[in-house]
C-alpha positions as YAML, in Angstrom:
chain: A
units: angstrom
residues:
- id: 1
  name: UNK
  ca: [-5.82, -28.62, 42.93]
- id: 2
  name: UNK
  ca: [-6.61, -27.29, 39.46]
- id: 3
  name: UNK
  ca: [-9.90, -28.59, 38.17]
- id: 4
  name: UNK
  ca: [-10.49, -29.86, 34.65]
- id: 5
  name: UNK
  ca: [-12.80, -26.91, 33.85]
- id: 6
  name: UNK
  ca: [-10.10, -24.42, 34.87]
- id: 7
  name: UNK
  ca: [-7.55, -26.16, 32.63]
- id: 8
  name: UNK
  ca: [-9.96, -26.04, 29.67]
- id: 9
  name: UNK
  ca: [-10.64, -22.35, 30.24]
- id: 10
  name: UNK
  ca: [-6.91, -21.63, 30.46]
- id: 11
  name: UNK
  ca: [-6.23, -23.54, 27.24]
- id: 12
  name: UNK
  ca: [-8.98, -21.64, 25.42]
- id: 13
  name: UNK
  ca: [-7.52, -18.33, 26.60]
- id: 14
  name: UNK
  ca: [-4.05, -19.29, 25.38]
- id: 15
  name: UNK
  ca: [-5.40, -20.30, 21.96]
- id: 16
  name: UNK
  ca: [-7.13, -16.93, 21.60]
- id: 17
  name: UNK
  ca: [-3.99, -15.10, 22.67]
- id: 18
  name: UNK
  ca: [-1.66, -16.76, 20.19]
- id: 19
  name: UNK
  ca: [-4.19, -16.78, 17.36]
- id: 20
  name: UNK
  ca: [-4.56, -13.02, 17.57]
- id: 21
  name: UNK
  ca: [-2.97, -11.45, 14.47]
- id: 22
  name: UNK
  ca: [-0.45, -8.66, 14.56]
- id: 23
  name: UNK
  ca: [-0.81, -5.51, 12.48]
- id: 24
  name: UNK
  ca: [0.35, -5.99, 8.90]
- id: 25
  name: UNK
  ca: [2.40, -3.79, 6.67]
- id: 26
  name: UNK
  ca: [1.60, -2.95, 3.09]
- id: 27
  name: UNK
  ca: [5.08, -4.20, 2.22]
- id: 28
  name: UNK
  ca: [4.10, -7.69, 3.36]
- id: 29
  name: UNK
  ca: [2.38, -10.38, 1.33]
- id: 30
  name: UNK
  ca: [-1.08, -9.33, 0.13]
- id: 31
  name: UNK
  ca: [-4.29, -10.50, 1.68]
- id: 32
  name: UNK
  ca: [-6.48, -12.72, -0.45]
- id: 33
  name: UNK
  ca: [-9.44, -10.67, -1.62]
- id: 34
  name: UNK
  ca: [-11.77, -10.72, -4.59]
- id: 35
  name: UNK
  ca: [-12.88, -7.51, -6.26]
- id: 36
  name: UNK
  ca: [-16.51, -8.18, -5.43]
- id: 37
  name: UNK
  ca: [-17.83, -5.65, -2.94]
- id: 38
  name: UNK
  ca: [-14.44, -3.98, -2.49]
- id: 39
  name: UNK
  ca: [-14.09, -0.23, -2.17]
- id: 40
  name: UNK
  ca: [-13.06, 1.39, -5.46]
- id: 41
  name: UNK
  ca: [-10.83, 4.41, -5.93]
- id: 42
  name: UNK
  ca: [-12.55, 7.76, -6.55]
- id: 43
  name: UNK
  ca: [-10.64, 8.16, -9.85]
- id: 44
  name: UNK
  ca: [-9.83, 5.78, -12.69]
- id: 45
  name: UNK
  ca: [-6.31, 6.43, -14.01]
- id: 46
  name: UNK
  ca: [-6.22, 3.06, -15.78]
- id: 47
  name: UNK
  ca: [-8.18, 4.44, -18.72]
- id: 48
  name: UNK
  ca: [-5.17, 6.39, -19.96]
- id: 49
  name: UNK
  ca: [-2.16, 4.29, -18.89]
- id: 50
  name: UNK
  ca: [0.50, 3.12, -21.33]
- id: 51
  name: UNK
  ca: [3.00, 0.30, -21.16]
- id: 52
  name: UNK
  ca: [6.14, 1.66, -19.49]
- id: 53
  name: UNK
  ca: [4.40, 4.17, -17.21]
- id: 54
  name: UNK
  ca: [5.89, 4.19, -13.70]
- id: 55
  name: UNK
  ca: [5.28, 5.70, -10.28]
- id: 56
  name: UNK
  ca: [7.68, 5.66, -7.32]
- id: 57
  name: UNK
  ca: [7.02, 6.37, -3.65]
- id: 58
  name: UNK
  ca: [9.24, 6.44, -0.57]
- id: 59
  name: UNK
  ca: [8.24, 6.26, 3.07]
- id: 60
  name: UNK
  ca: [8.71, 4.71, 6.47]
- id: 61
  name: UNK
  ca: [7.31, 1.73, 8.31]
- id: 62
  name: UNK
  ca: [7.14, 1.58, 12.11]
- id: 63
  name: UNK
  ca: [6.25, -1.64, 13.94]
- id: 64
  name: UNK
  ca: [6.22, -1.64, 17.74]
- id: 65
  name: UNK
  ca: [7.06, -5.37, 17.89]
- id: 66
  name: UNK
  ca: [10.07, -5.03, 15.54]
- id: 67
  name: UNK
  ca: [13.53, -4.69, 17.14]
- id: 68
  name: UNK
  ca: [14.63, -2.45, 14.26]
- id: 69
  name: UNK
  ca: [11.89, 0.07, 15.03]
- id: 70
  name: UNK
  ca: [11.48, 2.30, 11.98]
- id: 71
  name: UNK
  ca: [12.65, 1.29, 8.53]
- id: 72
  name: UNK
  ca: [12.63, 2.93, 5.12]
- id: 73
  name: UNK
  ca: [10.46, 1.68, 2.27]
- id: 74
  name: UNK
  ca: [10.57, 2.33, -1.46]
- id: 75
  name: UNK
  ca: [7.90, 1.11, -3.84]
- id: 76
  name: UNK
  ca: [7.91, 1.25, -7.63]
- id: 77
  name: UNK
  ca: [4.86, 0.51, -9.76]
- id: 78
  name: UNK
  ca: [5.43, -0.17, -13.48]
- id: 79
  name: UNK
  ca: [2.84, -0.87, -16.18]
- id: 80
  name: UNK
  ca: [4.08, -4.03, -17.93]
- id: 81
  name: UNK
  ca: [1.17, -4.90, -20.20]
- id: 82
  name: UNK
  ca: [-1.78, -3.02, -21.68]
- id: 83
  name: UNK
  ca: [-4.62, -4.29, -23.86]
- id: 84
  name: UNK
  ca: [-7.85, -2.63, -24.87]
- id: 85
  name: UNK
  ca: [-9.55, -4.13, -21.82]
- id: 86
  name: UNK
  ca: [-6.91, -4.84, -19.17]
- id: 87
  name: UNK
  ca: [-3.66, -3.62, -17.65]
- id: 88
  name: UNK
  ca: [-0.99, -5.48, -15.67]
- id: 89
  name: UNK
  ca: [1.11, -3.58, -13.14]
- id: 90
  name: UNK
  ca: [4.29, -4.84, -11.47]
- id: 91
  name: UNK
  ca: [5.11, -3.67, -7.95]
- id: 92
  name: UNK
  ca: [8.69, -3.68, -6.62]
- id: 93
  name: UNK
  ca: [9.13, -3.08, -2.89]
- id: 94
  name: UNK
  ca: [12.49, -2.47, -1.23]
- id: 95
  name: UNK
  ca: [13.05, -2.95, 2.50]
- id: 96
  name: UNK
  ca: [16.36, -2.84, 4.41]
- id: 97
  name: UNK
  ca: [16.00, -6.36, 5.81]
- id: 98
  name: UNK
  ca: [14.64, -8.33, 2.84]
- id: 99
  name: UNK
  ca: [15.42, -8.71, -0.85]
- id: 100
  name: UNK
  ca: [13.52, -6.52, -3.29]
- id: 101
  name: UNK
  ca: [10.12, -8.07, -3.71]
- id: 102
  name: UNK
  ca: [8.55, -8.23, -7.14]
- id: 103
  name: UNK
  ca: [4.85, -8.80, -7.48]
- id: 104
  name: UNK
  ca: [2.79, -8.75, -10.66]
- id: 105
  name: UNK
  ca: [-0.68, -7.61, -9.73]
- id: 106
  name: UNK
  ca: [-3.58, -9.42, -11.34]
- id: 107
  name: UNK
  ca: [-4.99, -8.04, -14.59]
- id: 108
  name: UNK
  ca: [-7.05, -4.97, -13.83]
- id: 109
  name: UNK
  ca: [-10.00, -3.89, -15.95]
- id: 110
  name: UNK
  ca: [-9.42, -0.53, -17.59]
- id: 111
  name: UNK
  ca: [-13.10, 0.35, -17.85]
- id: 112
  name: UNK
  ca: [-13.64, 0.64, -14.10]
- id: 113
  name: UNK
  ca: [-11.76, 2.28, -11.27]
- id: 114
  name: UNK
  ca: [-9.40, -0.15, -9.51]
- id: 115
  name: UNK
  ca: [-10.19, -1.28, -6.01]
- id: 116
  name: UNK
  ca: [-8.25, -0.05, -3.02]
- id: 117
  name: UNK
  ca: [-7.01, -3.65, -2.65]
- id: 118
  name: UNK
  ca: [-5.74, -3.52, -6.24]
- id: 119
  name: UNK
  ca: [-3.56, -0.56, -5.34]
- id: 120
  name: UNK
  ca: [-2.63, -1.62, -1.79]
- id: 121
  name: UNK
  ca: [-3.05, -5.40, -1.38]
- id: 122
  name: UNK
  ca: [-2.57, -5.26, 2.39]
- id: 123
  name: UNK
  ca: [-5.76, -3.25, 2.88]
- id: 124
  name: UNK
  ca: [-9.22, -4.80, 3.01]
- id: 125
  name: UNK
  ca: [-12.71, -4.17, 4.33]
- id: 126
  name: UNK
  ca: [-12.39, -0.40, 4.67]
- id: 127
  name: UNK
  ca: [-15.54, 1.04, 6.18]
- id: 128
  name: UNK
  ca: [-17.06, 4.49, 6.63]
- id: 129
  name: UNK
  ca: [-14.94, 5.79, 3.74]
- id: 130
  name: UNK
  ca: [-15.20, 9.43, 2.79]
- id: 131
  name: UNK
  ca: [-13.76, 11.27, -0.23]
- id: 132
  name: UNK
  ca: [-12.83, 14.94, -0.16]
- id: 133
  name: UNK
  ca: [-10.93, 17.34, -2.42]
- id: 134
  name: UNK
  ca: [-7.59, 18.08, -0.76]
- id: 135
  name: UNK
  ca: [-4.42, 19.48, -2.34]
- id: 136
  name: UNK
  ca: [-1.11, 17.84, -1.46]
- id: 137
  name: UNK
  ca: [2.14, 19.80, -1.73]
- id: 138
  name: UNK
  ca: [5.33, 17.77, -2.31]
- id: 139
  name: UNK
  ca: [8.72, 19.36, -2.97]
- id: 140
  name: UNK
  ca: [7.23, 22.62, -4.16]
- id: 141
  name: UNK
  ca: [4.53, 21.15, -6.40]
- id: 142
  name: UNK
  ca: [0.87, 21.15, -5.43]
- id: 143
  name: UNK
  ca: [-1.15, 18.15, -6.62]
- id: 144
  name: UNK
  ca: [-4.91, 18.47, -6.82]
- id: 145
  name: UNK
  ca: [-6.09, 15.27, -5.11]
- id: 146
  name: UNK
  ca: [-9.05, 13.22, -4.12]
- id: 147
  name: UNK
  ca: [-8.39, 12.09, -0.55]
- id: 148
  name: UNK
  ca: [-10.01, 8.85, 0.57]
- id: 149
  name: UNK
  ca: [-10.19, 8.23, 4.32]
- id: 150
  name: UNK
  ca: [-11.61, 5.18, 6.08]
- id: 151
  name: UNK
  ca: [-11.18, 2.57, 8.79]
- id: 152
  name: UNK
  ca: [-10.15, -1.03, 8.28]
- id: 153
  name: UNK
  ca: [-11.34, -3.59, 10.84]
- id: 154
  name: UNK
  ca: [-9.30, -6.82, 10.94]
- id: 155
  name: UNK
  ca: [-11.16, -8.21, 13.92]
- id: 156
  name: UNK
  ca: [-9.71, -9.06, 17.33]
- id: 157
  name: UNK
  ca: [-9.80, -5.34, 18.08]
- id: 158
  name: UNK
  ca: [-7.30, -4.55, 15.33]
- id: 159
  name: UNK
  ca: [-8.29, -1.40, 13.46]
- id: 160
  name: UNK
  ca: [-6.35, 0.78, 11.05]
- id: 161
  name: UNK
  ca: [-6.98, 4.28, 9.78]
- id: 162
  name: UNK
  ca: [-6.35, 4.42, 6.02]
- id: 163
  name: UNK
  ca: [-5.77, 7.63, 4.05]
- id: 164
  name: UNK
  ca: [-4.97, 7.74, 0.33]
- id: 165
  name: UNK
  ca: [-4.39, 10.85, -1.82]
- id: 166
  name: UNK
  ca: [-4.84, 10.37, -5.57]
- id: 167
  name: UNK
  ca: [-4.35, 12.72, -8.51]
- id: 168
  name: UNK
  ca: [-5.43, 12.27, -12.12]
- id: 169
  name: UNK
  ca: [-2.23, 14.08, -13.16]
- id: 170
  name: UNK
  ca: [-0.02, 11.26, -11.81]
- id: 171
  name: UNK
  ca: [0.66, 8.14, -13.88]
- id: 172
  name: UNK
  ca: [-0.22, 4.51, -13.10]
- id: 173
  name: UNK
  ca: [-2.60, 4.52, -10.09]
- id: 174
  name: UNK
  ca: [-2.45, 8.26, -9.52]
- id: 175
  name: UNK
  ca: [-0.96, 7.66, -6.05]
- id: 176
  name: UNK
  ca: [0.42, 10.79, -4.38]
- id: 177
  name: UNK
  ca: [0.44, 9.79, -0.70]
- id: 178
  name: UNK
  ca: [-0.70, 6.98, 1.58]
- id: 179
  name: UNK
  ca: [-0.84, 6.39, 5.32]
- id: 180
  name: UNK
  ca: [-1.88, 3.24, 7.19]
- id: 181
  name: UNK
  ca: [-1.84, 3.36, 10.98]
- id: 182
  name: UNK
  ca: [-3.06, 0.99, 13.67]
- id: 183
  name: UNK
  ca: [-5.45, 2.69, 16.09]
- id: 184
  name: UNK
  ca: [-3.56, 1.14, 19.02]
- id: 185
  name: UNK
  ca: [-0.26, 2.58, 17.77]
- id: 186
  name: UNK
  ca: [1.35, -0.82, 17.10]
- id: 187
  name: UNK
  ca: [2.07, -0.10, 13.44]
- id: 188
  name: UNK
  ca: [2.31, 2.82, 11.08]
- id: 189
  name: UNK
  ca: [3.27, 3.14, 7.44]
- id: 190
  name: UNK
  ca: [3.52, 6.20, 5.23]
- id: 191
  name: UNK
  ca: [4.37, 6.62, 1.55]
- id: 192
  name: UNK
  ca: [4.78, 9.76, -0.54]
- id: 193
  name: UNK
  ca: [5.36, 10.28, -4.25]
- id: 194
  name: UNK
  ca: [8.99, 10.90, -5.29]
- id: 195
  name: UNK
  ca: [8.72, 10.58, -9.07]
- id: 196
  name: UNK
  ca: [6.74, 9.33, -12.05]
- id: 197
  name: UNK
  ca: [7.14, 9.12, -15.80]
- id: 198
  name: UNK
  ca: [7.14, 6.90, -18.87]
- id: 199
  name: UNK
  ca: [9.95, 4.41, -19.55]
- id: 200
  name: UNK
  ca: [13.21, 6.41, -19.52]
- id: 201
  name: UNK
  ca: [11.57, 9.83, -19.26]
- id: 202
  name: UNK
  ca: [10.58, 11.63, -16.07]
- id: 203
  name: UNK
  ca: [7.41, 13.70, -15.80]
- id: 204
  name: UNK
  ca: [8.20, 14.89, -12.28]
- id: 205
  name: UNK
  ca: [10.66, 14.18, -9.46]
- id: 206
  name: UNK
  ca: [13.36, 11.51, -9.39]
- id: 207
  name: UNK
  ca: [14.44, 9.74, -12.56]
- id: 208
  name: UNK
  ca: [13.66, 6.05, -12.96]
- id: 209
  name: UNK
  ca: [17.36, 5.18, -12.80]
- id: 210
  name: UNK
  ca: [17.76, 7.15, -9.58]
- id: 211
  name: UNK
  ca: [14.77, 5.34, -8.09]
- id: 212
  name: UNK
  ca: [16.18, 1.92, -8.99]
- id: 213
  name: UNK
  ca: [19.59, 2.87, -7.59]
- id: 214
  name: UNK
  ca: [18.03, 4.09, -4.35]
- id: 215
  name: UNK
  ca: [16.08, 0.83, -4.07]
- id: 216
  name: UNK
  ca: [19.29, -1.19, -4.47]
- id: 217
  name: UNK
  ca: [21.00, 0.91, -1.79]
- id: 218
  name: UNK
  ca: [18.04, 0.50, 0.57]
- id: 219
  name: UNK
  ca: [17.94, -3.23, -0.09]
- id: 220
  name: UNK
  ca: [21.70, -3.61, 0.60]
- id: 221
  name: UNK
  ca: [21.39, -2.19, 4.13]
- id: 222
  name: UNK
  ca: [20.63, -5.49, 5.80]
...
């Protein structure tokens, strides 16, 4: 006969099991974080941004619990508003199984480097971060970058290794490459720069129209 204490212990174990979070993707809804105490980027590209600047990245997302396995991601950041003190950046994310998501990031202060959360809302509480100088070569061009590496601890044993490469030569956030992988292998996401420019002009890589067309094609594959 099962005793009352055994039933209570079993119930507690089940609650812990189902309350345990799964690894998140940076394409998902952002975590709620304030800027206070958050890790800031090693460069501040917001000082020189202009309305209409854009930056596009493409990559893959792999989730072990997803039946679709690996899926393609495209993200487009566009500066929509600039004042003497603040800047507003819109982020469009295209996934093959959801509609294109539009998110206006909160007003960022131009006088200080943005937080890592400001650039990648899914990331929080990155610890033991280090910054090194590391070039990144993409499609024949070498970008001089600051590479930030750290570990995010979500609790419940969920840890992610975060790596971000940033260049002052690239518009908007300066993002050149990003990787976000669960230590247990349950999730992995990678992004790499494919183009950037200002309004209808292209400074490097894909044109803005090509990026938007590719995002529509990606979004239609559902």
